[in-house]
Phi, psi and omega in degrees: 000143185246129177240139184219155172231136180215114172275120185277347184055048178059015181066036175264181179261096176278350184284349177237131180306315181289318184293330174290319176291324177286326176300314177295320175300318184291331176289315197261324204241003180227180191250008190245115170298321183306328190280331170298307179296335179288338185252344186270145182220098184291328177307331173300313181301301186304325188288313181283335168292326172300314182294329171295328181057033179281136171287323183224126181227141171264127177247137187236161171061057176256134180256147176305131190112341183263347195296318184291322186282316175299314179301317191290318185284330179289336179283330177299332173271005175108354178279088189277335186243118184223117188231144177246147167244146183269135172252219184271172179254155179280152186300315194263315183269342184060046180267124180293138171267137189227154164250169184208156174238119173252127187219140172275351192249137175303127178209165183224147183274148183245150180283137174253121190264124175051051177303153178268107175228147175246125189284062173197167181314131183073023191265003176108135190273357185118166177224134160230144185233126175231147186245130185251110182296311180305319189266346176069041198221139173255134170249124182244127175245131186229152169222106185270168184285173183276328182281139180307312179296329174283324181296320181296323176293318175299318182286336175285321173299311176300317184297316170304309183302320185279349182302329185271001183263124180284317188225119189200158169239134176245127178218163176154184175260106187273354179053032171209157173280167185294328182301331178281331177267348192297332178300334180283328186230053183293329184278353186271155165268131169275102188285330191268002188068206177235056178289136177287133183232352186203142001252139180275350185289125186307143182078311175298328188293335180296330184259337185220103182212096186207170177280101181252343184250129192224148167233116179244156183204155174246130176066030177221133174241161180258153168262322179208169181220163182187177185210155170227159181236128172253224179254002176286171170273005183235136166298153162268133184247133171226163188227129162268131188251152177293000000 
């Protein structure tokens, strides 16, 4: 079974510095949705997910309004079960930033109580938790906030939330290297290694090149790991499990 995590960067073009900057401006700092959709392309996301051949994938930085197109195209690839979790809202259009779990294996969404989100840019992209009856497994996808103080609260929340889970996978964009989040998850296996994932955007790459996206687990071991690069500023990371 293959599990993957991918921050799609709103389906913008992260391969170009100027396209990335203008795209983020369009998402966060102006009032026209059309300017967002003009620069976003869900087909970029679908293409790299198809290439990954993942059975279960976590997706981050989905903008409200992209869910229907994304879900429709992923279902054509065999992802019959797709669930979303909500994060902060954009400043001007108040569009919810979301995360998702898409799966080819039967699962159901579970309720997450009182996740920590701040309703402003960098306030966290959401949490979604799914249970897989056949595997007797929970999979949790998260996108943590940019501010260190907020991330600490979110990491504490996750640590508490996962205490009741016997067997699980925790993955997402943690906006932190593994060494910084390790104190919260000492009992977990880091399945994804310390693959550097962000930023792939030219120029920004010079200043920020670290492992931000992780796949951790309890009672699960890996066979191999790998990554793919699409148009996002993040790599897609995948893990094949025993």
